[in-house]
ZALORO-702006 format. One line per field, with one value per residue (C-alpha): residue number from 0; residue in three letters; x, y, z. Coordinates in steps of 0.1 Angstrom, whole numbers. Layout:
<sites>
num: (NUM, ...)
residu: (ALA, ...)
px: (X, ...)
py: (Y, ...)
pz: (Z, ...)
</sites>
This chain:
<sites>
num: (0, 1, 2, 3, 4, 5, 6, 7, 8, 9, 10, 11, 12, 13, 14, 15, 16, 17, 18, 19, 20, 21, 22, 23, 24, 25, 26, 27, 28, 29, 30, 31, 32, 33, 34, 35, 36, 37, 38, 39, 40, 41, 42, 43, 44, 45, 46, 47, 48, 49, 50, 51, 52, 53, 54, 55, 56, 57, 58, 59, 60, 61, 62, 63, 64, 65, 66, 67, 68, 69, 70, 71, 72, 73, 74, 75, 76, 77, 78, 79, 80, 81, 82, 83, 84, 85, 86, 87, 88, 89, 90, 91, 92, 93, 94, 95, 96, 97, 98, 99, 100, 101, 102, 103, 104, 105, 106, 107, 108, 109, 110, 111, 112, 113, 114, 115, 116, 117, 118, 119, 120, 121, 122, 123, 124, 125, 126, 127, 128, 129, 130, 131, 132, 133, 134, 135, 136, 137, 138, 139, 140, 141, 142, 143, 144, 145, 146, 147, 148, 149, 150, 151, 152, 153, 154, 155, 156, 157, 158, 159, 160, 161, 162, 163, 164, 165, 166, 167, 168, 169, 170, 171, 172, 173, 174, 175, 176, 177, 178, 179, 180, 181, 182, 183, 184, 185, 186, 187, 188, 189, 190, 191, 192, 193, 194, 195, 196, 197, 198, 199, 200, 201, 202, 203, 204, 205, 206, 207, 208, 209, 210, 211, 212, 213, 214, 215, 216, 217, 218, 219, 220, 221, 222, 223, 224, 225, 226, 227, 228, 229, 230, 231, 232, 233, 234, 235, 236, 237, 238, 239, 240, 241, 242, 243, 244, 245, 246, 247, 248, 249, 250, 251, 252, 253, 254, 255, 256, 257, 258, 259, 260, 261, 262, 263, 264, 265, 266, 267, 268, 269, 270, 271, 272, 273, 274, 275, 276, 277, 278, 279, 280, 281, 282, 283, 284, 285, 286, 287, 288, 289, 290, 291, 292, 293, 294, 295, 296, 297, 298, 299, 300, 301, 302, 303, 304, 305, 306, 307, 308, 309, 310, 311, 312, 313, 314, 315, 316, 317, 318, 319, 320, 321, 322, 323, 324, 325, 326, 327, 328, 329, 330, 331, 332, 333, 334, 335, 336, 337, 338, 339, 340, 341, 342, 343, 344, 345, 346, 347, 348, 349, 350, 351, 352, 353, 354, 355, 356, 357, 358, 359, 360, 361, 362, 363, 364, 365, 366, 367, 368, 369, 370, 371, 372, 373, 374, 375, 376, 377, 378, 379, 380, 381, 382, 383, 384, 385, 386, 387, 388, 389, 390, 391, 392, 393, 394, 395, 396, 397, 398, 399, 400, 401, 402, 403, 404, 405, 406, 407, 408, 409, 410, 411, 412, 413, 414, 415, 416, 417, 418, 419, 420, 421, 422, 423, 424, 425, 426, 427, 428, 429, 430, 431, 432, 433, 434, 435, 436, 437, 438, 439, 440, 441, 442, 443, 444, 445, 446, 447, 448, 449, 450, 451, 452, 453, 454, 455, 456, 457, 458, 459, 460, 461, 462, 463, 464, 465, 466, 467, 468, 469, 470, 471, 472, 473, 474, 475, 476, 477, 478, 479, 480, 481, 482, 483, 484, 485, 486, 487, 488, 489, 490, 491, 492, 493, 494, 495, 496, 497, 498, 499, 500, 501, 502, 503, 504, 505, 506, 507, 508, 509, 510, 511, 512, 513, 514, 515, 516, 517, 518, 519, 520, 521, 522, 523, 524, 525, 526, 527, 528, 529, 530, 531, 532, 533, 534, 535, 536, 537, 538, 539, 540, 541, 542, 543, 544, 545, 546, 547, 548, 549, 550, 551, 552, 553, 554, 555, 556, 557, 558, 559, 560, 561, 562, 563, 564, 565, 566, 567, 568, 569, 570, 571, 572, 573, 574, 575, 576, 577, 578, 579, 580, 581, 582, 583, 584, 585, 586, 587, 588, 589, 590, 591, 592, 593, 594, 595, 596, 597, 598, 599, 600, 601, 602, 603, 604, 605, 606, 607, 608, 609, 610, 611, 612, 613, 614, 615, 616, 617, 618, 619)
residu: (UNK, UNK, UNK, UNK, UNK, UNK, UNK, UNK, UNK, UNK, UNK, UNK, UNK, UNK, UNK, UNK, UNK, UNK, UNK, UNK, UNK, UNK, UNK, UNK, UNK, UNK, UNK, UNK, UNK, UNK, UNK, UNK, UNK, UNK, UNK, UNK, UNK, UNK, UNK, UNK, UNK, UNK, UNK, UNK, UNK, UNK, UNK, UNK, UNK, UNK, UNK, UNK, UNK, UNK, UNK, UNK, UNK, UNK, UNK, UNK, UNK, UNK, UNK, UNK, UNK, UNK, UNK, UNK, UNK, UNK, UNK, UNK, UNK, UNK, UNK, UNK, UNK, UNK, UNK, UNK, UNK, UNK, UNK, UNK, UNK, UNK, UNK, UNK, UNK, UNK, UNK, UNK, UNK, UNK, UNK, UNK, UNK, UNK, UNK, UNK, UNK, UNK, UNK, UNK, UNK, UNK, UNK, UNK, UNK, UNK, UNK, UNK, UNK, UNK, UNK, UNK, UNK, UNK, UNK, UNK, UNK, UNK, UNK, UNK, UNK, UNK, UNK, UNK, UNK, UNK, UNK, UNK, UNK, UNK, UNK, UNK, UNK, UNK, UNK, UNK, UNK, UNK, UNK, UNK, UNK, UNK, UNK, UNK, UNK, UNK, UNK, UNK, UNK, UNK, UNK, UNK, UNK, UNK, UNK, UNK, UNK, UNK, UNK, UNK, UNK, UNK, UNK, UNK, UNK, UNK, UNK, UNK, UNK, UNK, UNK, UNK, UNK, UNK, UNK, UNK, UNK, UNK, UNK, UNK, UNK, UNK, UNK, UNK, UNK, UNK, UNK, UNK, UNK, UNK, UNK, UNK, UNK, UNK, UNK, UNK, UNK, UNK, UNK, UNK, UNK, UNK, UNK, UNK, UNK, UNK, UNK, UNK, UNK, UNK, UNK, UNK, UNK, UNK, UNK, UNK, UNK, UNK, UNK, UNK, UNK, UNK, UNK, UNK, UNK, UNK, UNK, UNK, UNK, UNK, UNK, UNK, UNK, UNK, UNK, UNK, UNK, UNK, UNK, UNK, UNK, UNK, UNK, UNK, UNK, UNK, UNK, UNK, UNK, UNK, UNK, UNK, UNK, UNK, UNK, UNK, UNK, UNK, UNK, UNK, UNK, UNK, UNK, UNK, UNK, UNK, UNK, UNK, UNK, UNK, UNK, UNK, UNK, UNK, UNK, UNK, UNK, UNK, UNK, UNK, UNK, UNK, UNK, UNK, UNK, UNK, UNK, UNK, UNK, UNK, UNK, UNK, UNK, UNK, UNK, UNK, UNK, UNK, UNK, UNK, UNK, UNK, UNK, UNK, UNK, UNK, UNK, UNK, UNK, UNK, UNK, UNK, UNK, UNK, UNK, UNK, UNK, UNK, UNK, UNK, UNK, UNK, UNK, UNK, UNK, UNK, UNK, UNK, UNK, UNK, UNK, UNK, UNK, UNK, UNK, UNK, UNK, UNK, UNK, UNK, UNK, UNK, UNK, UNK, UNK, UNK, UNK, UNK, UNK, UNK, UNK, UNK, UNK, UNK, UNK, UNK, UNK, UNK, UNK, UNK, UNK, UNK, UNK, UNK, UNK, UNK, UNK, UNK, UNK, UNK, UNK, UNK, UNK, UNK, UNK, UNK, UNK, UNK, UNK, UNK, UNK, UNK, UNK, UNK, UNK, UNK, UNK, UNK, UNK, UNK, UNK, UNK, UNK, UNK, UNK, UNK, UNK, UNK, UNK, UNK, UNK, UNK, UNK, UNK, UNK, UNK, UNK, UNK, UNK, UNK, UNK, UNK, UNK, UNK, UNK, UNK, UNK, UNK, UNK, UNK, UNK, UNK, UNK, UNK, UNK, UNK, UNK, UNK, UNK, UNK, UNK, UNK, UNK, UNK, UNK, UNK, UNK, UNK, UNK, UNK, UNK, UNK, UNK, UNK, UNK, UNK, UNK, UNK, UNK, UNK, UNK, UNK, UNK, UNK, UNK, UNK, UNK, UNK, UNK, UNK, UNK, UNK, UNK, UNK, UNK, UNK, UNK, UNK, UNK, UNK, UNK, UNK, UNK, UNK, UNK, UNK, UNK, UNK, UNK, UNK, UNK, UNK, UNK, UNK, UNK, UNK, UNK, UNK, UNK, UNK, UNK, UNK, UNK, UNK, UNK, UNK, UNK, UNK, UNK, UNK, UNK, UNK, UNK, UNK, UNK, UNK, UNK, UNK, UNK, UNK, UNK, UNK, UNK, UNK, UNK, UNK, UNK, UNK, UNK, UNK, UNK, UNK, UNK, UNK, UNK, UNK, UNK, UNK, UNK, UNK, UNK, UNK, UNK, UNK, UNK, UNK, UNK, UNK, UNK, UNK, UNK, UNK, UNK, UNK, UNK, UNK, UNK, UNK, UNK, UNK, UNK, UNK, UNK, UNK, UNK, UNK, UNK, UNK, UNK, UNK, UNK, UNK, UNK, UNK, UNK, UNK, UNK, UNK, UNK, UNK, UNK, UNK, UNK, UNK, UNK, UNK, UNK, UNK, UNK, UNK, UNK, UNK, UNK, UNK, UNK, UNK, UNK, UNK, UNK, UNK, UNK, UNK, UNK, UNK, UNK, UNK, UNK, UNK, UNK, UNK, UNK, UNK, UNK, UNK, UNK, UNK, UNK, UNK, UNK, UNK, UNK, UNK, UNK, UNK, UNK, UNK)
px: (-1476, -1479, -1506, -1506, -1509, -1542, -1548, -1585, -1598, -1628, -1606, -1603, -1628, -1612, -1586, -1553, -1522, -1505, -1470, -1452, -1434, -1396, -1394, -1428, -1434, -1464, -1486, -1513, -1541, -1539, -1526, -1560, -1579, -1581, -1608, -1602, -1589, -1551, -1524, -1514, -1483, -1453, -1453, -1432, -1450, -1423, -1386, -1390, -1406, -1378, -1352, -1369, -1369, -1332, -1317, -1289, -1312, -1316, -1337, -1318, -1330, -1298, -1306, -1332, -1332, -1354, -1374, -1396, -1431, -1436, -1474, -1478, -1443, -1438, -1408, -1409, -1383, -1379, -1364, -1343, -1349, -1324, -1334, -1305, -1295, -1328, -1335, -1368, -1378, -1408, -1421, -1434, -1470, -1466, -1452, -1482, -1505, -1489, -1494, -1531, -1536, -1520, -1542, -1573, -1563, -1553, -1576, -1564, -1527, -1503, -1488, -1455, -1457, -1440, -1426, -1453, -1459, -1447, -1472, -1482, -1459, -1429, -1437, -1438, -1405, -1385, -1403, -1418, -1385, -1392, -1387, -1352, -1344, -1314, -1321, -1357, -1349, -1322, -1347, -1373, -1347, -1339, -1375, -1387, -1359, -1369, -1406, -1396, -1374, -1401, -1424, -1398, -1393, -1430, -1444, -1474, -1468, -1435, -1456, -1481, -1478, -1489, -1457, -1436, -1451, -1442, -1405, -1405, -1387, -1409, -1442, -1464, -1479, -1507, -1519, -1515, -1539, -1567, -1562, -1573, -1568, -1566, -1596, -1617, -1611, -1642, -1647, -1655, -1637, -1666, -1688, -1663, -1664, -1629, -1616, -1590, -1559, -1551, -1586, -1590, -1566, -1590, -1619, -1602, -1593, -1628, -1642, -1662, -1670, -1660, -1682, -1711, -1706, -1730, -1759, -1755, -1778, -1750, -1728, -1736, -1706, -1678, -1647, -1613, -1630, -1633, -1640, -1605, -1607, -1644, -1664, -1683, -1671, -1693, -1677, -1678, -1708, -1705, -1706, -1729, -1705, -1670, -1640, -1618, -1586, -1592, -1603, -1569, -1551, -1569, -1559, -1523, -1520, -1533, -1508, -1480, -1489, -1491, -1457, -1440, -1456, -1458, -1432, -1406, -1408, -1406, -1377, -1357, -1362, -1351, -1319, -1311, -1317, -1294, -1267, -1269, -1265, -1235, -1219, -1222, -1208, -1179, -1172, -1169, -1149, -1124, -1117, -1112, -1087, -1067, -1064, -1055, -1026, -1010, -1007, -987, -960, -933, -940, -941, -954, -983, -991, -991, -1014, -1039, -1039, -1045, -1075, -1089, -1085, -1103, -1131, -1132, -1133, -1162, -1180, -1175, -1184, -1216, -1226, -1221, -1241, -1269, -1270, -1269, -1297, -1318, -1313, -1312, -1336, -1358, -1368, -1377, -1397, -1416, -1422, -1437, -1459, -1473, -1475, -1497, -1521, -1522, -1530, -1557, -1573, -1571, -1587, -1614, -1620, -1626, -1647, -1669, -1673, -1684, -1709, -1721, -1726, -1746, -1766, -1775, -1786, -1808, -1824, -1831, -1846, -1868, -1880, -1888, -1908, -1927, -1934, -1948, -1971, -1983, -1990, -2010, -2030, -2036, -2049, -2072, -2084, -2094, -2112, -2131, -2140, -2153, -2174, -2188, -2197, -2215, -2234, -2243, -2257, -2278, -2291, -2301, -2322, -2340, -2346, -2363, -2387, -2395, -2403, -2430, -2446, -2445, -2463, -2491, -2496, -2496, -2524, -2545, -2539, -2546, -2583, -2584, -2564, -2593, -2616, -2590, -2572, -2546, -2565, -2543, -2540, -2571, -2550, -2556, -2538, -2557, -2560, -2531, -2510, -2517, -2516, -2548, -2559, -2595, -2613, -2620, -2658, -2657, -2635, -2658, -2689, -2672, -2662, -2697, -2713, -2731, -2732, -2743, -2778, -2766, -2743, -2712, -2684, -2661, -2636, -2630, -2594, -2590, -2559, -2553, -2528, -2553, -2573, -2611, -2629, -2658, -2693, -2710, -2679, -2682, -2670, -2660, -2632, -2617, -2634, -2658, -2689, -2679, -2714, -2724, -2691, -2672, -2644, -2638, -2617, -2594, -2564, -2565, -2556, -2518, -2509, -2477, -2494, -2490, -2516, -2506, -2468, -2447, -2427, -2394, -2399, -2387, -2357, -2346, -2349, -2328, -2302, -2301, -2296, -2267, -2250, -2254, -2238, -2210, -2204, -2203, -2178, -2156, -2156, -2146, -2117, -2105, -2106, -2083, -2059, -2058, -2078, -2074, -2059, -2059, -2039, -2015, -2011, -2003, -1979, -1961, -1958, -1942, -1918, -1909, -1901, -1879, -1861, -1855, -1840, -1817, -1807, -1800, -1776, -1761, -1756, -1739, -1716, -1709, -1701, -1678, -1660, -1658, -1642, -1617, -1609, -1604, -1580, -1562, -1559, -1547, -1522, -1507, -1506, -1486, -1462, -1459, -1452, -1421, -1411, -1415, -1395, -1366, -1368, -1369, -1339, -1321, -1331, -1318, -1286, -1281, -1287, -1261, -1236, -1239, -1232, -1204, -1188, -1192, -1177, -1148, -1140, -1141, -1121, -1093, -1091, -1093, -1067, -1042, -1051, -1045, -1010, -1000, -1013, -992, -960, -963, -934, -944)
py: (-1393, -1357, -1332, -1344, -1381, -1399, -1434, -1437, -1446, -1424, -1394, -1399, -1371, -1346, -1319, -1333, -1324, -1292, -1296, -1263, -1255, -1254, -1216, -1205, -1168, -1176, -1205, -1205, -1223, -1198, -1167, -1154, -1154, -1127, -1111, -1077, -1068, -1069, -1064, -1095, -1112, -1109, -1072, -1049, -1018, -999, -997, -1021, -1047, -1044, -1047, -1078, -1096, -1092, -1126, -1111, -1093, -1106, -1091, -1087, -1078, -1062, -1051, -1049, -1017, -1004, -974, -951, -943, -906, -909, -935, -931, -969, -987, -1013, -1032, -1019, -1043, -1027, -1042, -1037, -1040, -1031, -996, -989, -993, -992, -999, -1020, -1033, -1068, -1058, -1043, -1076, -1093, -1068, -1073, -1111, -1107, -1083, -1107, -1135, -1114, -1106, -1141, -1164, -1196, -1188, -1204, -1172, -1178, -1176, -1152, -1161, -1166, -1142, -1153, -1171, -1158, -1184, -1171, -1136, -1147, -1166, -1137, -1113, -1089, -1084, -1105, -1075, -1071, -1108, -1111, -1147, -1140, -1109, -1128, -1156, -1131, -1115, -1147, -1158, -1124, -1123, -1158, -1145, -1116, -1137, -1162, -1134, -1120, -1154, -1162, -1164, -1142, -1124, -1109, -1088, -1076, -1038, -1038, -1058, -1033, -1004, -1022, -1021, -985, -959, -932, -949, -950, -984, -971, -947, -973, -996, -970, -965, -986, -1014, -1025, -1004, -1020, -1056, -1076, -1085, -1121, -1137, -1162, -1133, -1120, -1132, -1142, -1121, -1128, -1108, -1110, -1096, -1073, -1048, -1047, -1043, -1013, -997, -1001, -986, -1016, -1023, -1053, -1083, -1088, -1111, -1138, -1129, -1124, -1153, -1176, -1162, -1192, -1206, -1196, -1183, -1184, -1158, -1161, -1184, -1193, -1228, -1235, -1203, -1197, -1230, -1249, -1278, -1278, -1294, -1327, -1324, -1346, -1349, -1342, -1340, -1371, -1352, -1326, -1352, -1369, -1335, -1328, -1362, -1359, -1324, -1336, -1364, -1341, -1316, -1344, -1358, -1324, -1310, -1344, -1370, -1353, -1320, -1337, -1359, -1330, -1309, -1337, -1342, -1305, -1305, -1335, -1319, -1288, -1309, -1328, -1295, -1281, -1313, -1312, -1276, -1286, -1317, -1298, -1273, -1302, -1320, -1288, -1284, -1320, -1317, -1291, -1316, -1340, -1316, -1341, -1362, -1339, -1364, -1374, -1338, -1329, -1359, -1349, -1314, -1325, -1346, -1316, -1296, -1322, -1321, -1284, -1288, -1312, -1286, -1259, -1283, -1294, -1258, -1251, -1283, -1271, -1237, -1253, -1276, -1247, -1225, -1251, -1278, -1266, -1233, -1247, -1275, -1249, -1230, -1261, -1267, -1232, -1241, -1271, -1248, -1224, -1253, -1265, -1230, -1229, -1263, -1252, -1221, -1243, -1266, -1237, -1226, -1261, -1259, -1226, -1241, -1270, -1248, -1225, -1256, -1268, -1233, -1234, -1268, -1257, -1226, -1247, -1271, -1242, -1227, -1260, -1262, -1226, -1233, -1264, -1244, -1218, -1244, -1259, -1225, -1217, -1251, -1244, -1209, -1222, -1249, -1223, -1199, -1227, -1237, -1201, -1196, -1227, -1217, -1182, -1197, -1221, -1195, -1173, -1201, -1209, -1173, -1171, -1203, -1190, -1157, -1176, -1200, -1170, -1152, -1183, -1191, -1156, -1160, -1194, -1183, -1159, -1189, -1215, -1220, -1244, -1267, -1298, -1292, -1270, -1239, -1212, -1182, -1150, -1132, -1110, -1139, -1137, -1170, -1179, -1207, -1206, -1239, -1244, -1245, -1210, -1197, -1211, -1196, -1162, -1166, -1176, -1146, -1167, -1149, -1160, -1151, -1124, -1109, -1116, -1141, -1145, -1166, -1139, -1127, -1091, -1073, -1040, -1030, -1035, -1006, -1006, -1020, -1001, -1012, -1036, -1049, -1080, -1111, -1126, -1101, -1114, -1088, -1093, -1073, -1055, -1042, -1076, -1081, -1048, -1068, -1091, -1067, -1092, -1080, -1080, -1110, -1118, -1127, -1143, -1168, -1201, -1222, -1254, -1249, -1281, -1291, -1287, -1250, -1241, -1264, -1247, -1213, -1224, -1240, -1208, -1188, -1209, -1207, -1169, -1167, -1190, -1170, -1137, -1152, -1167, -1134, -1116, -1140, -1138, -1100, -1102, -1129, -1122, -1095, -1111, -1147, -1150, -1118, -1129, -1163, -1148, -1123, -1152, -1170, -1139, -1135, -1171, -1170, -1139, -1157, -1187, -1165, -1149, -1183, -1197, -1168, -1171, -1209, -1203, -1177, -1199, -1229, -1209, -1196, -1231, -1243, -1214, -1220, -1257, -1251, -1224, -1245, -1275, -1255, -1239, -1272, -1286, -1256, -1260, -1297, -1288, -1262, -1286, -1313, -1289, -1274, -1308, -1318, -1287, -1295, -1330, -1319, -1293, -1319, -1342, -1315, -1302, -1336, -1342, -1310, -1318, -1352, -1339, -1313, -1338, -1363, -1338, -1328, -1364, -1375, -1350, -1362, -1398, -1390, -1373, -1401, -1426, -1406, -1413, -1436, -1469)
pz: (509, 497, 489, 453, 460, 455, 468, 459, 425, 431, 426, 388, 381, 404, 395, 382, 402, 392, 377, 376, 343, 342, 346, 359, 362, 383, 394, 367, 387, 415, 399, 388, 421, 447, 468, 452, 418, 417, 391, 372, 386, 364, 359, 380, 394, 413, 421, 451, 428, 403, 431, 446, 413, 408, 414, 436, 460, 495, 522, 555, 590, 601, 636, 663, 684, 712, 702, 723, 711, 712, 716, 742, 759, 756, 742, 714, 694, 658, 632, 605, 570, 543, 507, 485, 496, 512, 549, 568, 604, 613, 646, 651, 651, 616, 604, 619, 602, 568, 570, 579, 550, 526, 539, 533, 498, 490, 511, 494, 494, 519, 533, 552, 589, 613, 647, 673, 702, 736, 758, 792, 809, 789, 799, 835, 833, 820, 844, 818, 800, 769, 746, 760, 759, 735, 725, 717, 697, 677, 670, 658, 636, 619, 614, 603, 577, 565, 563, 541, 518, 513, 503, 480, 463, 460, 425, 434, 467, 454, 429, 456, 458, 495, 502, 483, 503, 535, 523, 512, 533, 548, 544, 575, 578, 601, 574, 547, 566, 562, 525, 495, 487, 523, 534, 507, 516, 524, 560, 552, 522, 519, 507, 481, 445, 435, 406, 380, 384, 346, 337, 368, 351, 322, 345, 362, 329, 316, 347, 358, 394, 413, 404, 429, 458, 469, 490, 527, 533, 526, 554, 577, 567, 574, 567, 577, 594, 628, 609, 633, 646, 644, 640, 671, 685, 661, 643, 604, 588, 569, 532, 512, 483, 496, 473, 480, 472, 498, 524, 518, 522, 555, 568, 556, 571, 604, 605, 595, 622, 648, 639, 640, 671, 689, 693, 670, 688, 722, 712, 696, 727, 749, 728, 730, 767, 772, 750, 772, 803, 787, 777, 812, 827, 802, 812, 848, 840, 818, 846, 871, 848, 842, 880, 884, 859, 881, 909, 887, 878, 890, 859, 830, 804, 827, 835, 798, 790, 817, 804, 769, 781, 799, 767, 747, 772, 769, 731, 735, 756, 729, 701, 719, 724, 687, 679, 701, 684, 649, 658, 672, 642, 614, 627, 656, 641, 606, 623, 644, 612, 595, 625, 618, 581, 590, 609, 579, 555, 579, 578, 540, 536, 561, 540, 510, 531, 542, 506, 497, 525, 512, 478, 491, 515, 485, 465, 495, 497, 460, 462, 491, 472, 442, 463, 479, 445, 433, 464, 459, 422, 431, 457, 430, 406, 432, 442, 406, 403, 435, 424, 391, 408, 433, 404, 386, 417, 424, 390, 393, 427, 416, 387, 410, 436, 410, 400, 436, 444, 417, 430, 465, 455, 438, 468, 492, 474, 474, 509, 523, 517, 532, 562, 571, 580, 589, 622, 636, 659, 662, 699, 703, 698, 672, 656, 651, 618, 627, 638, 675, 693, 713, 735, 724, 716, 680, 686, 702, 674, 648, 663, 663, 626, 617, 635, 662, 695, 730, 743, 766, 739, 760, 752, 783, 762, 736, 737, 727, 716, 733, 705, 677, 664, 668, 638, 621, 630, 606, 590, 568, 586, 553, 551, 584, 606, 636, 644, 675, 682, 697, 716, 724, 740, 711, 690, 672, 651, 614, 595, 593, 557, 569, 591, 574, 589, 572, 564, 560, 591, 572, 568, 603, 600, 567, 584, 614, 591, 570, 602, 614, 579, 580, 614, 604, 572, 591, 616, 589, 570, 602, 608, 572, 574, 605, 592, 555, 537, 503, 504, 467, 462, 490, 474, 440, 457, 474, 441, 426, 455, 454, 417, 423, 451, 429, 402, 428, 443, 409, 402, 436, 432, 398, 413, 444, 423, 401, 432, 446, 414, 415, 451, 446, 417, 437, 468, 449, 429, 460, 478, 450, 451, 489, 485, 464, 489, 518, 501, 495, 530, 547, 526, 538, 574, 572, 556, 583, 609, 594, 589, 624, 639, 613, 624, 660, 655, 634, 660, 688, 668, 663, 699, 711, 686, 700, 735, 725, 711, 743, 765, 744, 752, 789, 798, 815)
</sites>
């Protein structure tokens, strides 16, 4: 199975596999997409670019020398790169920095790997002398040279001017890292809108800015960004509508990685270790046989045969050592490189996965905002209906209250005269003309109202009001006043026009209910003033903000979906290119494996054939 294979019928509607043309200047599906505007591939921009695209040019790492850093007084290994007649020295950290920059510019491109750093255990094993270890330095030289040549032969990266500057003599890489375009790279490729290289030149000529990137609200996802493994240790989310082709690619890459880094790597290391043991044993055995031949000097043919056998064993030792070196350089190192390739492809597929999550998350936010807007609009409609109903009820209540007030005034004027001679006596209690509550029996109160006085002129039951003003002598009792000349203590207050002597029993209940409503209204108004001064204005403001958010999310969703489509095409196009490269490289690895063993066998066959001829010459 390859990255272009499809086993599921459900993949009919996905992108077709990319078939490169016979002489492709660049991969069309991927060529157009970068995180920053770049020059279109296919056009040379400097002398280094012209030199790289000469078919006879090969990049060489000629030497590795120890150089002292003048600033920190520490030593490092500088690798000399030769491009034509130009030479430039770069340290390992600069190679590493170049690769990271290329990955940031081309987040969906499979950038070739560089040799890995040594682990802590390796540093401990060689006692902090890893930089001086000859085998390690030679291995890095070979793999860094392969890295540079893969970039030089790449259909897109070979035209990247940052790569050309890396190869130029006299260019400080540290200063270049703080200059455009490297300094303008987005921190997270997920938030960068992919631009077309072919049209980016037009954008730059016309003076346009880089297209806007999606909103920062979609950063939850992730990017190759630390995006690294699982960003923040959180596993990737499950897509609602995953692309079957990329699911198959992820499964295939995982199997490929497990096979290379698992049983195949263990078996190959075991074979090399065994070959090393055999070579060492042959070395010891050859020396022993050569010494034994000296003891048999009396029989010259026997001594010569033993010596030839020892020489054959020594030849096997040298052939096995050469086989080990060939397997290490031509088999083990390429296999380790492809283990790194598998990790790179996983990161690229994860980047596309995170972009798909970003698209679905944006769609979910848009759907949520639309639902909120619908709810707010329904609340607005209900509020308008309620307000219309309250206005209609308020108008009706105001008309009825005006009619009732006229009737009440008429009834009050008629009852005022009656209230001067009428008292409440249901329980032998009465109310004075000024509304003062009294305990006088009705008979006593009636006699006072009728002007009847006791024989002695004194009424001990008369309740006087100390707050009332004295009444003039001889006042008419028909006007609600009492003659104080006969009873100086019975100075009753004036009549109370508000004393309803025969009010209906529901009047007090209505007043109490009205009081409760007034208190509740005041409390509600206070709470509303604290929580929301104007709920209607707030609701309309929320509706406006929600509509604006929907417009922004729609634009963001359109941009994200467009980027997702570009990323999908770019990833698939480069996976197809990598599949062709992988097939060719695996073919070369297998051929190198077979040739190494063939050479080993041929060399052993020659030496052992000579030994056989000498053994047959021993007289019996």
